[in-house]
C-alpha positions as CSV (number, residue, x, y, z in Angstrom):
1,M,-36.2,58.3,-34.1
2,S,-35.7,54.8,-33.3
3,E,-38.1,51.8,-33.9
4,T,-37.9,48.7,-31.6
5,T,-39.3,45.3,-32.9
6,R,-39.0,41.8,-31.3
7,R,-39.3,38.7,-33.2
8,E,-38.7,34.9,-32.7
9,L,-35.8,33.5,-34.9
10,F,-36.1,30.0,-33.8
11,P,-38.0,28.4,-30.9
12,G,-36.9,30.1,-27.7
13,V,-34.3,32.3,-29.6
14,W,-35.6,36.0,-29.9
15,L,-34.2,38.9,-31.8
16,R,-34.7,42.4,-30.7
17,T,-33.8,45.1,-33.2
18,V,-33.6,48.9,-32.6
19,H,-33.6,50.5,-36.0
20,T,-32.0,53.9,-35.8
21,D,-29.8,56.3,-37.8
22,K,-28.3,58.0,-34.5
23,F,-25.1,55.9,-34.4
24,K,-22.0,55.7,-36.6
25,S,-21.5,52.1,-35.3
26,S,-23.8,49.0,-35.1
27,Y,-24.2,47.0,-31.9
28,L,-24.8,43.2,-31.9
29,S,-25.2,40.8,-29.0
30,I,-26.0,37.2,-28.3
31,T,-26.8,36.2,-24.8
32,L,-27.5,32.9,-23.3
33,L,-29.8,33.1,-20.2
34,A,-29.8,30.2,-17.7
35,P,-30.9,29.8,-14.1
36,L,-28.2,31.0,-11.7
37,D,-27.1,27.7,-10.0
38,R,-24.0,27.1,-7.9
39,D,-23.3,24.0,-9.8
40,T,-23.1,25.5,-13.3
41,A,-22.2,29.2,-12.5
42,A,-18.4,29.0,-13.0
43,A,-18.6,26.6,-16.2
44,N,-21.1,29.1,-17.7
45,A,-19.0,32.0,-17.0
46,L,-16.0,30.4,-18.4
47,I,-17.6,29.5,-21.8
48,P,-17.7,32.8,-23.4
49,Y,-14.1,33.3,-22.7
50,V,-13.1,30.1,-24.0
51,L,-15.1,30.5,-27.2
52,R,-13.5,34.0,-27.8
53,R,-10.1,32.3,-28.0
54,G,-10.6,30.8,-31.3
55,T,-12.9,29.2,-33.9
56,A,-12.6,26.4,-36.3
57,A,-11.7,28.8,-39.1
58,H,-9.9,31.3,-37.0
59,P,-8.1,29.1,-34.3
60,D,-6.4,31.8,-32.3
61,M,-6.8,35.5,-31.2
62,E,-4.4,36.6,-33.9
63,T,-6.4,35.2,-36.8
64,L,-9.5,36.4,-35.0
65,S,-8.1,39.9,-34.6
66,A,-7.3,39.9,-38.4
67,A,-11.0,39.0,-39.1
68,L,-12.2,41.8,-37.0
69,D,-9.8,44.2,-38.7
70,E,-11.5,43.5,-42.0
71,L,-14.7,44.8,-40.3
72,Y,-13.1,48.3,-40.2
73,G,-11.6,47.4,-36.7
74,G,-14.9,45.8,-35.1
75,A,-14.6,44.4,-31.6
76,I,-16.4,41.3,-30.1
77,E,-16.2,40.9,-26.2
78,P,-17.3,38.1,-23.9
79,L,-19.8,39.3,-21.1
80,V,-21.1,37.6,-17.9
81,R,-24.1,39.3,-16.3
82,K,-26.5,38.6,-13.6
83,K,-30.2,39.7,-14.0
84,G,-32.3,38.8,-11.0
85,E,-31.6,35.0,-10.7
86,T,-30.6,34.6,-14.3
87,Q,-27.0,34.3,-15.3
88,C,-26.5,35.8,-18.8
89,V,-23.3,34.8,-20.8
90,G,-22.5,35.7,-24.2
91,F,-20.8,38.2,-26.5
92,V,-21.3,41.9,-27.4
93,A,-20.1,43.2,-30.7
94,S,-19.4,46.8,-32.0
95,F,-18.6,47.6,-35.7
96,L,-19.0,50.4,-38.3
97,D,-22.5,50.9,-39.3
98,D,-23.1,50.0,-43.0
99,A,-24.1,53.6,-43.8
100,Y,-20.4,54.5,-43.2
101,A,-18.7,51.8,-45.1
102,L,-16.2,53.3,-47.7
103,E,-17.2,50.9,-50.5
104,G,-20.8,50.5,-49.5
105,E,-20.1,47.0,-48.0
106,K,-22.6,45.1,-46.1
107,I,-20.8,44.7,-42.7
108,L,-23.9,43.5,-40.7
109,E,-23.9,40.2,-42.5
110,S,-20.1,39.6,-42.0
111,A,-20.2,40.7,-38.4
112,A,-23.3,38.5,-37.6
113,A,-21.5,35.6,-39.4
114,L,-18.3,36.0,-37.2
115,L,-20.4,36.3,-34.0
116,G,-22.3,33.0,-35.0
117,E,-18.9,31.3,-35.7
118,M,-17.6,32.3,-32.3
119,L,-20.6,30.9,-30.6
120,L,-21.2,27.7,-32.6
121,S,-17.9,26.7,-34.3
122,P,-15.3,26.7,-31.6
123,Y,-11.7,25.6,-32.0
124,T,-11.5,22.2,-30.5
125,Q,-9.0,19.3,-29.7
126,D,-9.9,15.8,-29.5
127,G,-13.6,16.6,-29.7
128,C,-13.8,19.1,-26.9
129,F,-12.4,22.5,-25.8
130,C,-8.7,23.1,-26.3
131,S,-6.9,22.4,-22.9
132,E,-4.5,25.2,-23.2
133,Y,-7.2,27.8,-23.7
134,T,-9.4,26.3,-20.9
135,D,-6.6,26.4,-18.4
136,Q,-5.5,29.9,-19.3
137,E,-9.1,31.1,-19.0
138,K,-9.7,29.2,-15.9
139,N,-6.7,31.1,-14.5
140,N,-8.1,34.4,-15.7
141,L,-11.6,33.6,-14.3
142,T,-10.1,32.6,-10.8
143,D,-8.2,36.1,-10.8
144,R,-11.5,37.9,-11.5
145,I,-13.2,36.0,-8.8
146,R,-10.3,36.8,-6.3
147,S,-10.1,40.6,-7.4
148,Q,-13.8,41.1,-6.2
149,I,-12.5,40.9,-2.6
150,N,-9.9,43.6,-3.3
151,D,-12.6,46.2,-3.9
152,K,-14.1,46.2,-0.4
153,R,-17.0,48.4,-1.3
154,T,-18.1,45.8,-3.9
155,Y,-17.2,43.0,-1.5
156,A,-19.3,44.4,1.3
157,T,-22.4,44.4,-1.0
158,Y,-21.5,40.8,-2.3
159,R,-21.5,39.5,1.3
160,L,-24.6,41.2,2.3
161,T,-26.4,39.5,-0.7
162,Q,-24.6,36.3,0.1
163,L,-25.9,36.4,3.7
164,M,-29.4,37.7,2.7
165,C,-29.9,35.1,0.0
166,G,-27.8,32.3,1.1
167,E,-30.6,29.7,0.4
168,E,-31.7,31.5,-2.7
169,A,-30.2,31.5,-6.2
170,F,-29.5,35.3,-5.9
171,G,-26.8,34.5,-3.4
172,V,-24.8,32.8,-6.1
173,D,-22.0,35.0,-7.7
174,K,-22.2,35.4,-11.4
175,L,-18.7,34.2,-11.8
176,G,-19.2,31.1,-9.6
177,D,-16.5,30.1,-7.1
178,E,-12.9,29.2,-7.0
179,E,-13.5,25.5,-6.2
180,S,-15.9,25.0,-9.0
181,V,-13.6,26.7,-11.4
182,A,-10.7,24.3,-10.4
183,A,-12.8,21.2,-11.0
184,I,-13.6,22.2,-14.7
185,T,-12.0,20.0,-17.4
186,P,-12.1,20.7,-21.3
187,D,-14.5,17.7,-21.3
188,S,-16.9,18.7,-18.6
189,L,-16.9,22.3,-19.9
190,W,-17.7,21.0,-23.5
191,R,-20.7,19.1,-22.1
192,R,-21.9,22.1,-20.3
193,Y,-21.5,24.2,-23.4
194,Q,-23.7,21.7,-25.3
195,E,-26.4,21.8,-22.6
196,L,-26.5,25.6,-22.8
197,L,-26.7,25.7,-26.5
198,K,-29.8,23.3,-26.3
199,G,-31.4,24.5,-23.2
200,A,-30.8,28.2,-22.6
201,A,-33.2,30.9,-23.7
202,I,-31.3,33.2,-26.3
203,E,-31.6,36.8,-26.6
204,V,-30.1,38.3,-29.7
205,Y,-30.0,42.2,-30.1
206,Y,-29.1,44.4,-32.9
207,C,-29.0,48.2,-33.0
208,G,-28.2,50.2,-36.2
209,S,-29.4,51.4,-39.5
210,A,-30.4,48.2,-41.2
211,Q,-33.9,47.4,-41.7
212,P,-35.3,44.8,-39.0
213,E,-35.9,42.4,-41.9
214,R,-32.4,42.5,-43.1
215,A,-31.1,42.0,-39.4
216,E,-33.3,39.1,-39.0
217,G,-32.0,37.4,-42.2
218,A,-28.4,38.1,-41.3
219,L,-28.9,36.5,-37.8
220,R,-30.9,33.6,-39.0
221,T,-28.2,32.6,-41.3
222,A,-25.5,33.3,-38.7
223,L,-27.2,31.1,-36.1
224,A,-28.6,28.4,-38.4
225,A,-26.5,25.8,-36.8
226,L,-28.0,26.2,-33.4
227,P,-29.6,23.0,-32.0
228,I,-33.3,23.4,-32.4
229,S,-35.1,22.8,-29.1
230,G,-38.5,23.3,-28.0
231,E,-37.6,23.0,-24.4
232,R,-35.5,26.3,-23.8
233,L,-35.7,27.3,-20.1
234,D,-37.7,30.4,-19.1
235,P,-35.7,32.5,-16.7
236,D,-37.5,33.0,-13.3
237,C,-36.9,34.7,-10.1
238,E,-37.9,33.9,-6.6
239,V,-39.2,36.9,-4.6
240,R,-39.4,36.7,-0.7
241,V,-42.1,39.1,0.6
242,T,-40.8,39.4,4.2
243,A,-37.7,39.5,6.1
244,G,-37.1,37.3,9.1
245,P,-38.6,38.0,12.6
246,Q,-35.5,39.9,13.6
247,P,-32.7,41.4,11.2
248,Q,-29.6,39.2,11.2
249,V,-26.3,41.2,12.1
250,V,-23.0,40.0,10.8
251,E,-19.5,41.5,11.6
252,E,-16.4,40.4,9.9
253,A,-12.9,41.6,10.4
254,M,-10.5,42.3,7.6
255,D,-7.2,44.3,7.3
256,V,-9.0,47.5,6.2
257,S,-8.6,51.2,7.2
258,Q,-12.1,52.0,6.6
259,G,-15.3,50.2,7.9
260,K,-17.9,49.1,5.4
261,L,-21.6,49.0,6.7
262,A,-24.2,47.5,4.3
263,L,-27.9,47.1,5.0
264,G,-30.2,44.9,3.1
265,F,-33.9,45.5,3.0
266,R,-36.7,43.4,1.5
267,T,-39.3,45.4,-0.4
268,G,-42.5,43.6,0.7
269,G,-42.7,41.9,-2.7
270,V,-42.6,45.1,-4.8
271,T,-40.6,44.3,-7.9
272,C,-40.5,45.3,-11.5
273,W,-43.6,43.3,-12.2
274,E,-45.7,45.3,-9.7
275,E,-47.8,48.4,-10.4
276,D,-46.1,50.4,-7.6
277,Y,-42.5,49.7,-9.2
278,P,-42.3,53.2,-10.4
279,A,-42.8,54.6,-6.9
280,L,-40.2,52.1,-5.6
281,T,-37.7,53.5,-8.1
282,M,-38.4,57.0,-7.1
283,F,-38.1,55.9,-3.4
284,N,-34.7,54.5,-4.2
285,A,-33.5,57.7,-5.8
286,I,-34.7,59.9,-2.9
287,F,-33.4,57.6,-0.3
288,G,-29.8,56.9,-1.7
289,G,-29.9,56.6,-5.4
290,T,-28.6,59.9,-6.4
291,T,-26.4,62.8,-5.1
292,L,-29.6,64.7,-4.1
293,S,-30.6,61.8,-2.0
294,K,-31.2,61.8,1.8
295,L,-28.2,59.4,2.5
296,F,-25.8,61.5,0.4
297,M,-27.1,65.0,1.6
298,N,-27.7,64.2,5.3
299,V,-25.7,61.1,6.3
300,R,-22.6,62.0,4.2
301,E,-22.7,65.8,3.6
302,K,-24.5,67.3,6.6
303,L,-23.6,64.9,9.3
304,S,-20.2,63.7,7.9
305,L,-20.9,60.1,9.3
306,C,-19.8,58.4,6.0
307,Y,-17.2,58.6,3.4
308,Y,-20.0,57.5,1.1
309,A,-23.7,56.3,1.3
310,S,-25.8,55.2,-1.3
311,S,-28.5,52.8,-2.0
312,M,-29.3,50.4,-5.0
313,L,-32.4,48.5,-6.1
314,E,-32.6,45.1,-7.4
315,K,-35.7,45.3,-9.3
316,M,-36.3,41.7,-10.0
317,K,-35.5,40.4,-6.6
318,G,-37.3,43.0,-4.5
319,L,-34.1,44.3,-2.5
320,V,-33.0,47.7,-1.6
321,L,-29.1,47.4,-0.7
322,V,-27.5,50.3,1.2
323,S,-23.7,50.8,1.0
324,S,-21.6,53.1,3.1
325,G,-17.9,53.6,4.3
326,I,-17.4,54.6,7.8
327,E,-14.9,55.1,10.7
328,F,-15.1,51.8,12.8
329,D,-16.4,53.6,15.8
330,K,-19.2,55.3,13.9
331,Y,-21.1,51.9,13.2
332,Q,-24.1,52.5,15.6
333,T,-24.5,56.3,14.9
334,A,-24.3,55.8,11.0
335,K,-26.6,52.8,11.1
336,D,-29.4,54.7,13.3
337,E,-29.1,57.7,11.0
338,I,-29.5,55.6,7.7
339,L,-32.6,54.1,9.3
340,S,-33.6,57.5,10.5
341,Q,-33.5,58.9,6.7
342,L,-35.9,55.8,5.8
343,E,-38.4,56.7,8.7
344,A,-38.5,60.3,7.4
345,I,-39.6,59.0,3.9
346,R,-42.0,56.7,5.5
347,R,-43.7,59.9,7.3
348,G,-43.9,61.7,4.1
349,E,-41.0,64.1,4.9
350,I,-40.0,64.7,1.5
351,E,-39.2,68.3,0.4
352,D,-40.5,69.3,-3.1
353,W,-37.0,69.8,-4.4
354,E,-36.1,66.3,-3.3
355,L,-39.1,64.8,-5.0
356,E,-38.6,66.8,-8.3
357,G,-34.9,66.4,-8.1
358,A,-35.1,62.6,-7.8
359,R,-37.8,62.7,-10.7
360,R,-35.6,64.7,-13.1
361,T,-32.4,62.7,-12.3
362,L,-34.3,59.4,-12.9
363,I,-35.9,60.5,-16.1
364,G,-32.7,62.1,-17.4
365,G,-30.7,59.0,-16.5
366,H,-33.2,56.8,-18.5
367,L,-33.3,59.1,-21.6
368,A,-29.6,59.2,-21.7
369,T,-29.8,55.4,-22.1
370,L,-31.3,56.1,-25.5
371,D,-27.9,57.9,-26.5
372,D,-25.7,54.9,-25.5
373,Q,-25.8,51.7,-27.5
374,G,-24.1,49.5,-24.6
375,R,-26.7,50.9,-22.0
376,Q,-29.5,50.4,-24.2
377,E,-28.4,46.7,-24.9
378,E,-28.1,46.3,-21.1
379,F,-31.6,47.7,-20.5
380,W,-33.3,45.4,-23.2
381,L,-31.5,42.4,-21.9
382,G,-32.7,43.2,-18.3
383,Q,-36.3,43.4,-19.8
384,A,-36.0,40.2,-21.6
385,A,-34.8,38.5,-18.6
386,A,-37.8,39.9,-16.7
387,G,-40.1,39.0,-19.5
388,L,-41.1,42.6,-19.8
389,D,-41.6,44.9,-23.0
390,T,-41.9,48.3,-21.3
391,T,-40.0,50.8,-23.2
392,I,-37.7,53.7,-21.9
393,P,-40.4,56.4,-22.9
394,E,-43.1,54.5,-21.2
395,L,-41.1,54.2,-18.0
396,T,-40.3,57.8,-17.7
397,A,-43.9,58.5,-18.3
398,Q,-44.6,56.5,-15.2
399,F,-42.1,58.3,-13.2
400,E,-43.7,61.7,-14.2
401,E,-46.9,60.4,-12.4
402,V,-45.4,59.2,-9.1
403,T,-46.6,61.2,-5.9
404,R,-45.1,62.0,-2.5
405,E,-47.8,59.6,-1.0
406,Q,-46.9,56.8,-3.3
407,V,-43.3,57.1,-2.4
408,S,-44.0,57.0,1.4
409,A,-46.5,54.1,1.0
410,V,-43.8,51.9,-0.8
411,A,-41.2,52.9,1.8
412,R,-43.6,51.6,4.6
413,K,-43.4,48.1,2.9
414,L,-39.6,47.8,3.4
415,E,-38.2,45.5,6.1
416,L,-34.6,45.4,7.3
417,D,-33.3,41.8,6.6
418,T,-29.6,41.9,7.2
419,V,-26.7,44.2,8.5
420,Y,-23.2,43.5,7.5
421,F,-20.2,45.3,8.9
422,L,-16.6,44.9,7.9
423,K,-14.3,46.3,10.4
424,G,-10.6,46.4,10.9
425,K,-8.6,43.7,12.9
426,E,-7.8,44.6,16.5
427,G,-4.5,46.2,16.7
């Protein structure tokens, strides 16, 4: 059994603890949550990677690695994530749980201290970030931004959201853009880092065998140097209820051998905050979210119109995004068939095995999260960004109650907003 608690360490700095004996490792994360913004996204994304290069006491990767080795080979990794219109930057750390330490050492306190040191006591030169580390990590970030175009399936979904949400924060990439990265200097990055420490909401997470009070004490000590601010920003997310009068259709040509067809729907304002959210989640599972879904079973398997066809739900933004890989000449047929499957759900044409298969897959997937520390941390970060406290068992109980009629009703609220087609260049 596990027990989850949430408490405020400092104003705007929250700690969530999952007290459990299930794992041999403990899991810690510190995440700064800031509004996703084109002007700051690249700098925010760069900061954890520069911080991970060295601290005042451990000025390079070598000495940091040695410090981690002393924690039985613990690991601390920088992470940049996007939850709705919130950019989440920080670190996740994994290390041996105290219960398994050979000499009975208290590893939690040492791990928390190292994590706090990495966040709050960086290696500096001339009063700001080291130029060598900054330049190297700028190059790495630029490479990561460019690499997104290489995976055409991911790229098509990225372009779809860019087109759908060009005037909304959601259209900004979590890594920022190349031009913004190029303009960053050690000094400008340092200023942005100071702003983040003062103004970002901060989520701290611990999962392990230590009592919540002990975790709280370790993290209060580790983060004692945080600037105290009563004005930490609350994450927010704009939700557009309706699509435009006509769906926008955008075609682009690249040197690709397989077409990518992506369709973006607005959910009519249904998001994770609404009472019909469980029905929306079930709809997505039946439509394209599982291998039992209508898109997979019919459009891909039965009709062979796509190499792949799936849908994903952006729960905070109220979007359902369909992704498919097709032959260039199957564009119209595939698009019509995808929309036809949506219409079938709207009419209530959902077989019992489809409804129950989606329900069991959805519930099983959520319960499996409880057996994975990384997925559990990701889940709670998403809940924190949304300002929700619903637990996984509470969510699965809601999925148990969803009816066929509720799924159809939520499907009828969907509106097609944007169609994006990535095709090959003319020969």
